[in-house]
Backbone as JSON Lines, residues from 0, in Angstrom:
{"i":0,"aa":"M","n":[112.39,40.36,80.08],"ca":[112.24,39.48,81.21],"c":[110.81,38.95,81.18]}
{"i":1,"aa":"I","n":[110.63,37.69,81.53],"ca":[109.31,37.08,81.56],"c":[109.06,36.54,82.96]}
{"i":2,"aa":"D","n":[107.89,36.88,83.54],"ca":[107.61,36.41,84.9],"c":[107.0,35.01,84.9]}
{"i":3,"aa":"E","n":[106.61,34.53,86.1],"ca":[106.11,33.16,86.23],"c":[104.8,32.92,85.5]}
{"i":4,"aa":"K","n":[104.08,34.0,85.16],"ca":[102.82,33.85,84.39],"c":[103.05,34.1,82.9]}
{"i":5,"aa":"L","n":[104.31,34.09,82.51],"ca":[104.74,34.33,81.13],"c":[104.38,35.72,80.62]}
{"i":6,"aa":"K","n":[104.24,36.65,81.56],"ca":[103.98,38.04,81.18],"c":[105.33,38.71,80.9]}
{"i":7,"aa":"P","n":[105.49,39.3,79.73],"ca":[106.78,39.95,79.42],"c":[106.88,41.32,80.1]}
{"i":8,"aa":"W","n":[108.07,41.64,80.58],"ca":[108.36,42.93,81.18],"c":[109.57,43.51,80.46]}
{"i":9,"aa":"L","n":[109.45,44.76,80.05],"ca":[110.57,45.44,79.41],"c":[111.31,46.21,80.49]}
{"i":10,"aa":"I","n":[112.56,45.89,80.66],"ca":[113.39,46.59,81.63],"c":[114.49,47.27,80.85]}
{"i":11,"aa":"E","n":[114.48,48.59,80.91],"ca":[115.46,49.35,80.14],"c":[116.33,50.15,81.09]}
{"i":12,"aa":"I","n":[117.6,50.04,80.94],"ca":[118.54,50.84,81.7],"c":[119.36,51.61,80.68]}
{"i":13,"aa":"N","n":[119.28,52.91,80.76],"ca":[119.93,53.76,79.77],"c":[120.88,54.7,80.51]}
{"i":14,"aa":"H","n":[122.15,54.59,80.27],"ca":[123.11,55.43,80.99],"c":[123.09,56.89,80.53]}
{"i":15,"aa":"L","n":[122.53,57.18,79.38],"ca":[122.38,58.55,78.9],"c":[120.98,58.76,78.32]}
{"i":16,"aa":"P","n":[119.95,58.76,79.17],"ca":[118.6,58.9,78.63],"c":[118.37,60.29,78.05]}
{"i":17,"aa":"S","n":[117.58,60.33,77.0],"ca":[117.22,61.61,76.39],"c":[115.92,62.09,77.01]}
{"i":18,"aa":"F","n":[115.91,63.33,77.47],"ca":[114.69,63.9,77.99],"c":[114.08,64.9,77.0]}
{"i":19,"aa":"A","n":[114.61,64.92,75.79],"ca":[114.0,65.73,74.75],"c":[112.71,65.03,74.33]}
{"i":20,"aa":"A","n":[111.69,65.81,74.06],"ca":[110.4,65.23,73.69],"c":[109.98,65.76,72.32]}
{"i":21,"aa":"D","n":[109.65,64.83,71.44],"ca":[109.28,65.21,70.07],"c":[107.77,65.32,69.87]}
{"i":22,"aa":"T","n":[107.0,64.67,70.74],"ca":[105.55,64.66,70.58],"c":[104.9,64.91,71.94]}
{"i":23,"aa":"P","n":[103.61,65.27,71.95],"ca":[102.91,65.44,73.23],"c":[102.91,64.14,74.06]}
{"i":24,"aa":"L","n":[102.77,62.99,73.39],"ca":[102.79,61.71,74.12],"c":[104.16,61.48,74.76]}
{"i":25,"aa":"D","n":[105.22,61.75,74.0],"ca":[106.58,61.61,74.52],"c":[106.79,62.51,75.74]}
{"i":26,"aa":"T","n":[106.29,63.75,75.65],"ca":[106.39,64.7,76.77],"c":[105.68,64.16,78.0]}
{"i":27,"aa":"K","n":[104.46,63.65,77.82],"ca":[103.69,63.13,78.94],"c":[104.37,61.94,79.59]}
{"i":28,"aa":"I","n":[104.84,61.0,78.79],"ca":[105.48,59.8,79.32],"c":[106.73,60.17,80.12]}
{"i":29,"aa":"K","n":[107.57,61.01,79.55],"ca":[108.81,61.38,80.24],"c":[108.54,62.2,81.49]}
{"i":30,"aa":"K","n":[107.57,63.08,81.42],"ca":[107.21,63.88,82.59],"c":[106.72,62.97,83.71]}
{"i":31,"aa":"D","n":[105.86,62.0,83.38],"ca":[105.33,61.07,84.38],"c":[106.44,60.22,85.0]}
{"i":32,"aa":"V","n":[107.38,59.76,84.19],"ca":[108.48,58.94,84.7],"c":[109.33,59.75,85.68]}
{"i":33,"aa":"V","n":[109.69,60.96,85.29],"ca":[110.53,61.79,86.15],"c":[109.77,62.17,87.43]}
{"i":34,"aa":"T","n":[108.51,62.54,87.31],"ca":[107.7,62.89,88.48],"c":[107.6,61.72,89.44]}
{"i":35,"aa":"D","n":[107.29,60.53,88.93],"ca":[107.17,59.35,89.78],"c":[108.52,58.98,90.41]}
{"i":36,"aa":"A","n":[109.59,59.14,89.66],"ca":[110.92,58.82,90.2],"c":[111.27,59.73,91.37]}
{"i":37,"aa":"F","n":[111.02,61.04,91.23],"ca":[111.3,61.96,92.34],"c":[110.36,61.72,93.51]}
{"i":38,"aa":"R","n":[109.12,61.35,93.24],"ca":[108.19,61.03,94.32],"c":[108.7,59.8,95.08]}
{"i":39,"aa":"M","n":[109.17,58.79,94.35],"ca":[109.7,57.58,94.99],"c":[110.95,57.89,95.81]}
{"i":40,"aa":"L","n":[111.78,58.8,95.33],"ca":[113.0,59.16,96.06],"c":[112.68,59.95,97.33]}
{"i":41,"aa":"N","n":[111.55,60.63,97.33],"ca":[111.1,61.41,98.5],"c":[112.18,62.39,98.95]}
{"i":42,"aa":"V","n":[112.67,63.19,98.03],"ca":[113.7,64.16,98.35],"c":[113.21,65.58,98.1]}
{"i":43,"aa":"S","n":[113.76,66.49,98.88],"ca":[113.46,67.91,98.69],"c":[114.68,68.71,99.14]}
{"i":44,"aa":"I","n":[114.7,69.98,98.86],"ca":[115.78,70.85,99.3],"c":[115.84,70.86,100.83]}
{"i":45,"aa":"Q","n":[114.69,70.9,101.48],"ca":[114.66,70.91,102.94],"c":[115.25,69.61,103.51]}
{"i":46,"aa":"D","n":[114.99,68.48,102.84],"ca":[115.58,67.21,103.27],"c":[117.1,67.28,103.25]}
{"i":47,"aa":"K","n":[117.64,67.9,102.2],"ca":[119.1,68.03,102.07],"c":[119.65,68.89,103.2]}
{"i":48,"aa":"I","n":[118.99,69.99,103.48],"ca":[119.43,70.89,104.56],"c":[119.37,70.16,105.9]}
{"i":49,"aa":"D","n":[118.25,69.46,106.14],"ca":[118.09,68.72,107.4],"c":[119.15,67.65,107.55]}
{"i":50,"aa":"Y","n":[119.46,66.95,106.45],"ca":[120.47,65.89,106.49],"c":[121.84,66.46,106.84]}
{"i":51,"aa":"K","n":[122.2,67.56,106.2],"ca":[123.5,68.18,106.48],"c":[123.59,68.62,107.94]}
{"i":52,"aa":"N","n":[122.51,69.21,108.46],"ca":[122.5,69.65,109.85],"c":[122.6,68.46,110.8]}
{"i":53,"aa":"K","n":[121.91,67.38,110.49],"ca":[121.94,66.18,111.33],"c":[123.35,65.59,111.35]}
{"i":54,"aa":"K","n":[123.99,65.49,110.18],"ca":[125.35,64.95,110.11],"c":[126.33,65.82,110.88]}
{"i":55,"aa":"K","n":[126.18,67.13,110.78],"ca":[127.06,68.03,111.52],"c":[126.88,67.84,113.01]}
{"i":56,"aa":"A","n":[125.63,67.7,113.46],"ca":[125.37,67.48,114.89],"c":[125.96,66.15,115.35]}
{"i":57,"aa":"E","n":[125.86,65.12,114.51],"ca":[126.44,63.81,114.87],"c":[127.96,63.9,115.0]}
{"i":58,"aa":"I","n":[128.59,64.61,114.1],"ca":[130.05,64.78,114.15],"c":[130.44,65.54,115.42]}
{"i":59,"aa":"D","n":[129.68,66.59,115.73],"ca":[129.95,67.36,116.95],"c":[129.79,66.48,118.19]}
{"i":60,"aa":"Q","n":[128.76,65.65,118.22],"ca":[128.54,64.77,119.37],"c":[129.66,63.74,119.51]}
{"i":61,"aa":"K","n":[130.11,63.18,118.38],"ca":[131.2,62.2,118.42],"c":[132.47,62.83,118.97]}
{"i":62,"aa":"A","n":[132.7,64.07,118.62],"ca":[133.9,64.75,119.09],"c":[133.85,64.94,120.61]}
{"i":63,"aa":"L","n":[132.66,65.09,121.16],"ca":[132.52,65.3,122.6],"c":[132.57,64.0,123.39]}
{"i":64,"aa":"R","n":[132.23,62.89,122.75],"ca":[132.22,61.6,123.44],"c":[133.6,60.98,123.46]}
{"i":65,"aa":"S","n":[133.93,60.39,124.58],"ca":[135.22,59.7,124.64],"c":[135.05,58.2,124.42]}
{"i":66,"aa":"K","n":[133.85,57.7,124.64],"ca":[133.6,56.28,124.52],"c":[132.56,56.04,123.43]}
{"i":67,"aa":"K","n":[132.81,55.04,122.61],"ca":[131.89,54.7,121.52],"c":[130.79,53.79,122.05]}
{"i":68,"aa":"I","n":[129.55,54.09,121.7],"ca":[128.43,53.25,122.1],"c":[128.2,52.23,121.0]}
{"i":69,"aa":"K","n":[128.25,50.96,121.37],"ca":[128.08,49.9,120.38],"c":[126.7,49.27,120.52]}
{"i":70,"aa":"T","n":[126.14,48.89,119.41],"ca":[124.88,48.16,119.42],"c":[125.16,46.71,119.04]}
{"i":71,"aa":"S","n":[124.34,45.83,119.58],"ca":[124.51,44.4,119.29],"c":[124.02,44.1,117.87]}
{"i":72,"aa":"F","n":[124.42,42.94,117.38],"ca":[123.97,42.51,116.05],"c":[122.45,42.47,116.0]}
{"i":73,"aa":"Q","n":[121.83,41.94,117.06],"ca":[120.36,41.84,117.09],"c":[119.71,43.22,117.06]}
{"i":74,"aa":"E","n":[120.29,44.18,117.77],"ca":[119.75,45.54,117.76],"c":[119.87,46.17,116.37]}
{"i":75,"aa":"R","n":[121.03,45.97,115.74],"ca":[121.22,46.5,114.38],"c":[120.26,45.84,113.4]}
{"i":76,"aa":"Q","n":[120.08,44.52,113.53],"ca":[119.16,43.79,112.65],"c":[117.73,44.3,112.82]}
{"i":77,"aa":"K","n":[117.32,44.51,114.07],"ca":[115.96,45.01,114.33],"c":[115.78,46.41,113.74]}
{"i":78,"aa":"L","n":[116.78,47.28,113.91],"ca":[116.71,48.62,113.33],"c":[116.63,48.56,111.81]}
{"i":79,"aa":"F","n":[117.41,47.66,111.21],"ca":[117.37,47.49,109.76],"c":[115.98,47.04,109.31]}
{"i":80,"aa":"E","n":[115.42,46.06,109.99],"ca":[114.1,45.54,109.62],"c":[113.02,46.61,109.77]}
{"i":81,"aa":"Q","n":[113.09,47.4,110.85],"ca":[112.12,48.48,111.05],"c":[112.23,49.52,109.93]}
{"i":82,"aa":"A","n":[113.44,49.86,109.57],"ca":[113.65,50.84,108.48],"c":[113.14,50.28,107.16]}
{"i":83,"aa":"Q","n":[113.38,48.99,106.91],"ca":[112.93,48.34,105.68],"c":[111.4,48.35,105.59]}
{"i":84,"aa":"I","n":[110.74,48.02,106.7],"ca":[109.27,48.01,106.72],"c":[108.74,49.41,106.45]}
{"i":85,"aa":"K","n":[109.32,50.41,107.13],"ca":[108.89,51.8,106.93],"c":[109.08,52.23,105.48]}
{"i":86,"aa":"R","n":[110.25,51.89,104.89],"ca":[110.51,52.26,103.5],"c":[109.54,51.58,102.55]}
{"i":87,"aa":"D","n":[109.3,50.27,102.75],"ca":[108.39,49.54,101.87],"c":[106.96,50.07,101.97]}
{"i":88,"aa":"E","n":[106.51,50.43,103.17],"ca":[105.17,51.02,103.32],"c":[105.1,52.34,102.58]}
{"i":89,"aa":"W","n":[106.15,53.18,102.72],"ca":[106.15,54.47,102.05],"c":[106.15,54.29,100.53]}
{"i":90,"aa":"E","n":[106.98,53.37,100.04],"ca":[107.06,53.14,98.59],"c":[105.72,52.64,98.05]}
{"i":91,"aa":"T","n":[105.07,51.76,98.78],"ca":[103.78,51.23,98.34],"c":[102.75,52.35,98.2]}
{"i":92,"aa":"K","n":[102.77,53.31,99.13],"ca":[101.82,54.42,99.09],"c":[102.16,55.45,98.02]}
{"i":93,"aa":"N","n":[103.44,55.53,97.61],"ca":[103.89,56.61,96.74],"c":[104.48,56.13,95.43]}
{"i":94,"aa":"M","n":[104.11,54.98,94.95],"ca":[104.76,54.45,93.75],"c":[104.2,55.01,92.45]}
{"i":95,"aa":"G","n":[103.19,55.86,92.54],"ca":[102.67,56.47,91.31],"c":[102.2,55.42,90.33]}
{"i":96,"aa":"K","n":[102.69,55.5,89.1],"ca":[102.28,54.55,88.06],"c":[103.22,53.35,87.98]}
{"i":97,"aa":"Y","n":[104.19,53.28,88.92],"ca":[105.07,52.12,88.95],"c":[104.33,50.93,89.55]}
{"i":98,"aa":"E","n":[104.81,49.73,89.26],"ca":[104.26,48.51,89.83],"c":[105.4,47.73,90.46]}
{"i":99,"aa":"R","n":[105.22,47.34,91.73],"ca":[106.27,46.59,92.41],"c":[106.33,45.18,91.82]}
{"i":100,"aa":"I","n":[107.52,44.8,91.34],"ca":[107.7,43.45,90.83],"c":[108.75,42.7,91.63]}
{"i":101,"aa":"F","n":[109.51,43.42,92.45],"ca":[110.49,42.77,93.3],"c":[110.7,43.61,94.54]}
{"i":102,"aa":"P","n":[110.76,43.07,95.71],"ca":[110.51,41.66,95.98],"c":[109.03,41.34,95.85]}
{"i":103,"aa":"V","n":[108.73,40.1,95.5],"ca":[107.35,39.69,95.26],"c":[106.52,39.9,96.51]}
{"i":104,"aa":"E","n":[106.98,39.4,97.62],"ca":[106.3,39.63,98.89],"c":[107.26,40.38,99.79]}
{"i":105,"aa":"V","n":[106.86,41.59,100.18],"ca":[107.74,42.45,100.95],"c":[108.13,41.79,102.26]}
{"i":106,"aa":"M","n":[107.18,41.21,102.98],"ca":[107.49,40.6,104.26],"c":[108.43,39.41,104.1]}
{"i":107,"aa":"S","n":[108.32,38.65,103.03],"ca":[109.23,37.55,102.8],"c":[110.65,38.06,102.65]}
{"i":108,"aa":"Y","n":[110.78,39.19,101.97],"ca":[112.09,39.79,101.77],"c":[112.69,40.24,103.1]}
{"i":109,"aa":"I","n":[111.85,40.87,103.92],"ca":[112.32,41.42,105.18],"c":[112.74,40.32,106.14]}
{"i":110,"aa":"T","n":[111.94,39.27,106.24],"ca":[112.23,38.23,107.21],"c":[113.21,37.2,106.69]}
{"i":111,"aa":"G","n":[113.45,37.2,105.4],"ca":[114.4,36.26,104.82],"c":[113.77,34.95,104.4]}
{"i":112,"aa":"F","n":[112.44,34.85,104.5],"ca":[111.76,33.62,104.1],"c":[111.06,33.84,102.77]}
{"i":113,"aa":"I","n":[111.21,32.91,101.88],"ca":[110.57,33.03,100.57],"c":[109.58,31.9,100.4]}
């Protein structure tokens, strides 16, 4: 892929990547990629436990409610935009050796204006 400044970018998608390392350089590169990927995902065992507990509590609450609470389109859109901003800020702080190439301007993406 070539960007607007004619800078080439190699984008590789491998459905069966090898994590075997033959050299110290190979080990370092693969370790850094995996470390940065997990940092970007921001996941931990405690997150998984918390998520399961939260979902169970939500299911229990739904069972107790007789009426469904609906949010308007505007409320859902605002919640989506707030979550997007929070995620983009977190990713920017925790991207490790990655470089954001898309979206070019985060706010343009969020507001829909390019």
